[in-house]
PyMOL CGO cylinders between C-alpha atoms (Angstrom):
from pymol import cmd
from pymol.cgo import CYLINDER

trace = [
    CYLINDER, -0.02, -0.06, 0.06, 1.40, 3.52, -0.95, 0.3, 1, 1, 1, 1, 1, 1,
    CYLINDER, 1.40, 3.52, -0.95, 1.84, 5.84, 2.08, 0.3, 1, 1, 1, 1, 1, 1,
    CYLINDER, 1.84, 5.84, 2.08, 0.11, 9.22, 1.80, 0.3, 1, 1, 1, 1, 1, 1,
    CYLINDER, 0.11, 9.22, 1.80, 0.18, 12.12, 4.14, 0.3, 1, 1, 1, 1, 1, 1,
    CYLINDER, 0.18, 12.12, 4.14, -2.03, 15.33, 3.85, 0.3, 1, 1, 1, 1, 1, 1,
    CYLINDER, -2.03, 15.33, 3.85, -1.55, 18.47, 5.53, 0.3, 1, 1, 1, 1, 1, 1,
    CYLINDER, -1.55, 18.47, 5.53, -3.81, 21.29, 4.30, 0.3, 1, 1, 1, 1, 1, 1,
    CYLINDER, -3.81, 21.29, 4.30, -3.31, 21.76, 0.63, 0.3, 1, 1, 1, 1, 1, 1,
    CYLINDER, -3.31, 21.76, 0.63, -0.20, 19.51, 0.52, 0.3, 1, 1, 1, 1, 1, 1,
    CYLINDER, -0.20, 19.51, 0.52, -0.15, 15.92, -0.24, 0.3, 1, 1, 1, 1, 1, 1,
    CYLINDER, -0.15, 15.92, -0.24, 2.87, 13.74, 0.07, 0.3, 1, 1, 1, 1, 1, 1,
    CYLINDER, 2.87, 13.74, 0.07, 2.46, 10.34, -1.89, 0.3, 1, 1, 1, 1, 1, 1,
    CYLINDER, 2.46, 10.34, -1.89, 5.15, 7.66, -1.53, 0.3, 1, 1, 1, 1, 1, 1,
    CYLINDER, 5.15, 7.66, -1.53, 7.11, 6.87, -4.66, 0.3, 1, 1, 1, 1, 1, 1,
    CYLINDER, 7.11, 6.87, -4.66, 10.01, 4.20, -5.36, 0.3, 1, 1, 1, 1, 1, 1,
    CYLINDER, 10.01, 4.20, -5.36, 12.68, 6.73, -6.52, 0.3, 1, 1, 1, 1, 1, 1,
    CYLINDER, 12.68, 6.73, -6.52, 13.03, 10.25, -7.13, 0.3, 1, 1, 1, 1, 1, 1,
    CYLINDER, 13.03, 10.25, -7.13, 13.44, 11.15, -10.83, 0.3, 1, 1, 1, 1, 1, 1,
    CYLINDER, 13.44, 11.15, -10.83, 16.75, 11.83, -12.29, 0.3, 1, 1, 1, 1, 1, 1,
    CYLINDER, 16.75, 11.83, -12.29, 17.65, 15.70, -12.94, 0.3, 1, 1, 1, 1, 1, 1,
    CYLINDER, 17.65, 15.70, -12.94, 16.33, 16.85, -9.69, 0.3, 1, 1, 1, 1, 1, 1,
    CYLINDER, 16.33, 16.85, -9.69, 17.95, 19.67, -7.83, 0.3, 1, 1, 1, 1, 1, 1,
    CYLINDER, 17.95, 19.67, -7.83, 18.09, 19.70, -4.07, 0.3, 1, 1, 1, 1, 1, 1,
    CYLINDER, 18.09, 19.70, -4.07, 16.55, 22.86, -2.48, 0.3, 1, 1, 1, 1, 1, 1,
    CYLINDER, 16.55, 22.86, -2.48, 18.80, 25.00, -0.17, 0.3, 1, 1, 1, 1, 1, 1,
    CYLINDER, 18.80, 25.00, -0.17, 15.82, 25.07, 2.51, 0.3, 1, 1, 1, 1, 1, 1,
    CYLINDER, 15.82, 25.07, 2.51, 12.97, 23.11, 4.23, 0.3, 1, 1, 1, 1, 1, 1,
    CYLINDER, 12.97, 23.11, 4.23, 10.01, 25.11, 2.99, 0.3, 1, 1, 1, 1, 1, 1,
    CYLINDER, 10.01, 25.11, 2.99, 7.59, 22.98, 0.65, 0.3, 1, 1, 1, 1, 1, 1,
    CYLINDER, 7.59, 22.98, 0.65, 5.01, 25.87, 0.31, 0.3, 1, 1, 1, 1, 1, 1,
    CYLINDER, 5.01, 25.87, 0.31, 4.66, 29.39, 1.90, 0.3, 1, 1, 1, 1, 1, 1,
    CYLINDER, 4.66, 29.39, 1.90, 1.15, 30.74, 2.32, 0.3, 1, 1, 1, 1, 1, 1,
    CYLINDER, 1.15, 30.74, 2.32, 0.57, 33.98, 0.47, 0.3, 1, 1, 1, 1, 1, 1,
    CYLINDER, 0.57, 33.98, 0.47, -2.00, 35.35, 2.90, 0.3, 1, 1, 1, 1, 1, 1,
    CYLINDER, -2.00, 35.35, 2.90, -0.24, 34.51, 6.31, 0.3, 1, 1, 1, 1, 1, 1,
    CYLINDER, -0.24, 34.51, 6.31, 3.27, 33.82, 5.53, 0.3, 1, 1, 1, 1, 1, 1,
    CYLINDER, 3.27, 33.82, 5.53, 3.06, 30.49, 7.31, 0.3, 1, 1, 1, 1, 1, 1,
    CYLINDER, 3.06, 30.49, 7.31, 4.87, 27.55, 5.73, 0.3, 1, 1, 1, 1, 1, 1,
    CYLINDER, 4.87, 27.55, 5.73, 4.42, 23.81, 5.10, 0.3, 1, 1, 1, 1, 1, 1,
    CYLINDER, 4.42, 23.81, 5.10, 7.92, 22.64, 6.11, 0.3, 1, 1, 1, 1, 1, 1,
    CYLINDER, 7.92, 22.64, 6.11, 9.89, 19.23, 6.28, 0.3, 1, 1, 1, 1, 1, 1,
    CYLINDER, 9.89, 19.23, 6.28, 12.15, 18.49, 9.16, 0.3, 1, 1, 1, 1, 1, 1,
    CYLINDER, 12.15, 18.49, 9.16, 14.67, 15.69, 8.75, 0.3, 1, 1, 1, 1, 1, 1,
    CYLINDER, 14.67, 15.69, 8.75, 14.28, 15.49, 5.13, 0.3, 1, 1, 1, 1, 1, 1,
    CYLINDER, 14.28, 15.49, 5.13, 15.38, 17.07, 1.84, 0.3, 1, 1, 1, 1, 1, 1,
    CYLINDER, 15.38, 17.07, 1.84, 13.38, 18.90, -0.84, 0.3, 1, 1, 1, 1, 1, 1,
    CYLINDER, 13.38, 18.90, -0.84, 14.25, 18.24, -4.50, 0.3, 1, 1, 1, 1, 1, 1,
    CYLINDER, 14.25, 18.24, -4.50, 12.66, 20.23, -7.46, 0.3, 1, 1, 1, 1, 1, 1,
    CYLINDER, 12.66, 20.23, -7.46, 12.54, 19.40, -11.19, 0.3, 1, 1, 1, 1, 1, 1,
    CYLINDER, 12.54, 19.40, -11.19, 11.71, 22.25, -13.74, 0.3, 1, 1, 1, 1, 1, 1,
    CYLINDER, 11.71, 22.25, -13.74, 9.39, 20.99, -16.49, 0.3, 1, 1, 1, 1, 1, 1,
    CYLINDER, 9.39, 20.99, -16.49, 7.93, 22.78, -19.49, 0.3, 1, 1, 1, 1, 1, 1,
    CYLINDER, 7.93, 22.78, -19.49, 4.56, 22.85, -17.46, 0.3, 1, 1, 1, 1, 1, 1,
    CYLINDER, 4.56, 22.85, -17.46, 5.62, 23.62, -13.92, 0.3, 1, 1, 1, 1, 1, 1,
    CYLINDER, 5.62, 23.62, -13.92, 8.00, 22.81, -11.14, 0.3, 1, 1, 1, 1, 1, 1,
    CYLINDER, 8.00, 22.81, -11.14, 7.66, 19.37, -9.69, 0.3, 1, 1, 1, 1, 1, 1,
    CYLINDER, 7.66, 19.37, -9.69, 8.63, 18.61, -6.08, 0.3, 1, 1, 1, 1, 1, 1,
    CYLINDER, 8.63, 18.61, -6.08, 9.99, 15.73, -4.27, 0.3, 1, 1, 1, 1, 1, 1,
    CYLINDER, 9.99, 15.73, -4.27, 11.14, 14.81, -0.64, 0.3, 1, 1, 1, 1, 1, 1,
    CYLINDER, 11.14, 14.81, -0.64, 13.54, 12.52, 0.57, 0.3, 1, 1, 1, 1, 1, 1,
    CYLINDER, 13.54, 12.52, 0.57, 12.33, 11.82, 4.29, 0.3, 1, 1, 1, 1, 1, 1,
    CYLINDER, 12.33, 11.82, 4.29, 15.02, 10.67, 6.66, 0.3, 1, 1, 1, 1, 1, 1,
    CYLINDER, 15.02, 10.67, 6.66, 14.12, 8.82, 9.90, 0.3, 1, 1, 1, 1, 1, 1,
    CYLINDER, 14.12, 8.82, 9.90, 12.01, 10.86, 12.39, 0.3, 1, 1, 1, 1, 1, 1,
    CYLINDER, 12.01, 10.86, 12.39, 10.91, 13.30, 9.53, 0.3, 1, 1, 1, 1, 1, 1,
    CYLINDER, 10.91, 13.30, 9.53, 8.11, 15.48, 10.24, 0.3, 1, 1, 1, 1, 1, 1,
    CYLINDER, 8.11, 15.48, 10.24, 5.65, 17.75, 8.16, 0.3, 1, 1, 1, 1, 1, 1,
    CYLINDER, 5.65, 17.75, 8.16, 5.03, 20.88, 10.06, 0.3, 1, 1, 1, 1, 1, 1,
    CYLINDER, 5.03, 20.88, 10.06, 2.91, 24.17, 9.55, 0.3, 1, 1, 1, 1, 1, 1,
    CYLINDER, 2.91, 24.17, 9.55, 1.88, 26.61, 12.26, 0.3, 1, 1, 1, 1, 1, 1,
    CYLINDER, 1.88, 26.61, 12.26, -1.83, 26.23, 11.55, 0.3, 1, 1, 1, 1, 1, 1,
    CYLINDER, -1.83, 26.23, 11.55, -1.94, 22.29, 11.31, 0.3, 1, 1, 1, 1, 1, 1,
    CYLINDER, -1.94, 22.29, 11.31, -0.95, 19.44, 13.54, 0.3, 1, 1, 1, 1, 1, 1,
    CYLINDER, -0.95, 19.44, 13.54, 2.61, 18.13, 12.92, 0.3, 1, 1, 1, 1, 1, 1,
    CYLINDER, 2.61, 18.13, 12.92, 2.66, 14.78, 10.94, 0.3, 1, 1, 1, 1, 1, 1,
    CYLINDER, 2.66, 14.78, 10.94, 5.45, 12.18, 11.41, 0.3, 1, 1, 1, 1, 1, 1,
    CYLINDER, 5.45, 12.18, 11.41, 6.60, 10.93, 8.07, 0.3, 1, 1, 1, 1, 1, 1,
    CYLINDER, 6.60, 10.93, 8.07, 8.13, 7.59, 7.55, 0.3, 1, 1, 1, 1, 1, 1,
    CYLINDER, 8.13, 7.59, 7.55, 11.41, 7.55, 5.93, 0.3, 1, 1, 1, 1, 1, 1,
    CYLINDER, 11.41, 7.55, 5.93, 11.29, 7.17, 2.11, 0.3, 1, 1, 1, 1, 1, 1,
    CYLINDER, 11.29, 7.17, 2.11, 10.83, 9.09, -1.04, 0.3, 1, 1, 1, 1, 1, 1,
    CYLINDER, 10.83, 9.09, -1.04, 7.64, 11.26, -1.79, 0.3, 1, 1, 1, 1, 1, 1,
    CYLINDER, 7.64, 11.26, -1.79, 6.15, 13.11, -4.47, 0.3, 1, 1, 1, 1, 1, 1,
    CYLINDER, 6.15, 13.11, -4.47, 4.71, 16.55, -3.43, 0.3, 1, 1, 1, 1, 1, 1,
    CYLINDER, 4.71, 16.55, -3.43, 1.11, 17.19, -4.83, 0.3, 1, 1, 1, 1, 1, 1,
    CYLINDER, 1.11, 17.19, -4.83, -0.71, 20.53, -4.42, 0.3, 1, 1, 1, 1, 1, 1,
    CYLINDER, -0.71, 20.53, -4.42, -4.37, 20.75, -4.02, 0.3, 1, 1, 1, 1, 1, 1,
    CYLINDER, -4.37, 20.75, -4.02, -5.92, 22.16, -7.26, 0.3, 1, 1, 1, 1, 1, 1,
    CYLINDER, -5.92, 22.16, -7.26, -9.30, 23.93, -7.33, 0.3, 1, 1, 1, 1, 1, 1,
    CYLINDER, -9.30, 23.93, -7.33, -11.68, 24.84, -10.17, 0.3, 1, 1, 1, 1, 1, 1,
    CYLINDER, -11.68, 24.84, -10.17, -11.87, 28.40, -11.49, 0.3, 1, 1, 1, 1, 1, 1,
    CYLINDER, -11.87, 28.40, -11.49, -14.14, 29.03, -14.45, 0.3, 1, 1, 1, 1, 1, 1,
    CYLINDER, -14.14, 29.03, -14.45, -11.81, 31.71, -15.79, 0.3, 1, 1, 1, 1, 1, 1,
    CYLINDER, -11.81, 31.71, -15.79, -8.57, 29.65, -15.54, 0.3, 1, 1, 1, 1, 1, 1,
    CYLINDER, -8.57, 29.65, -15.54, -10.18, 26.09, -15.61, 0.3, 1, 1, 1, 1, 1, 1,
    CYLINDER, -10.18, 26.09, -15.61, -7.87, 24.84, -12.94, 0.3, 1, 1, 1, 1, 1, 1,
    CYLINDER, -7.87, 24.84, -12.94, -5.43, 26.39, -10.51, 0.3, 1, 1, 1, 1, 1, 1,
    CYLINDER, -5.43, 26.39, -10.51, -3.34, 25.62, -7.43, 0.3, 1, 1, 1, 1, 1, 1,
    CYLINDER, -3.34, 25.62, -7.43, -4.71, 26.34, -4.08, 0.3, 1, 1, 1, 1, 1, 1,
    CYLINDER, -4.71, 26.34, -4.08, -3.23, 29.12, -2.14, 0.3, 1, 1, 1, 1, 1, 1,
    CYLINDER, -3.23, 29.12, -2.14, -2.99, 29.30, 1.68, 0.3, 1, 1, 1, 1, 1, 1,
]
cmd.load_cgo(trace, "trace")
């Protein structure tokens, strides 16, 4: 069974390996809220990004005792492994679909 963790508009979905060509991030912020400035962050993990022609894909390598934290949500313990970061989308009649913003 695939492990998944949801915190607000962020979903971590377990994957077998992180794709080639990713670049490690220099911080622990997955997503910063535009309205509040609060951030979804990974503790004891590394964030990787991959630029595509459509968007920026994000992946996480969670180490033992990794945690997903945010000021307005409960902390979630994340098992060690590799995860794809999926952002929640919402329908907008003008744009058809867009990413949800905190």
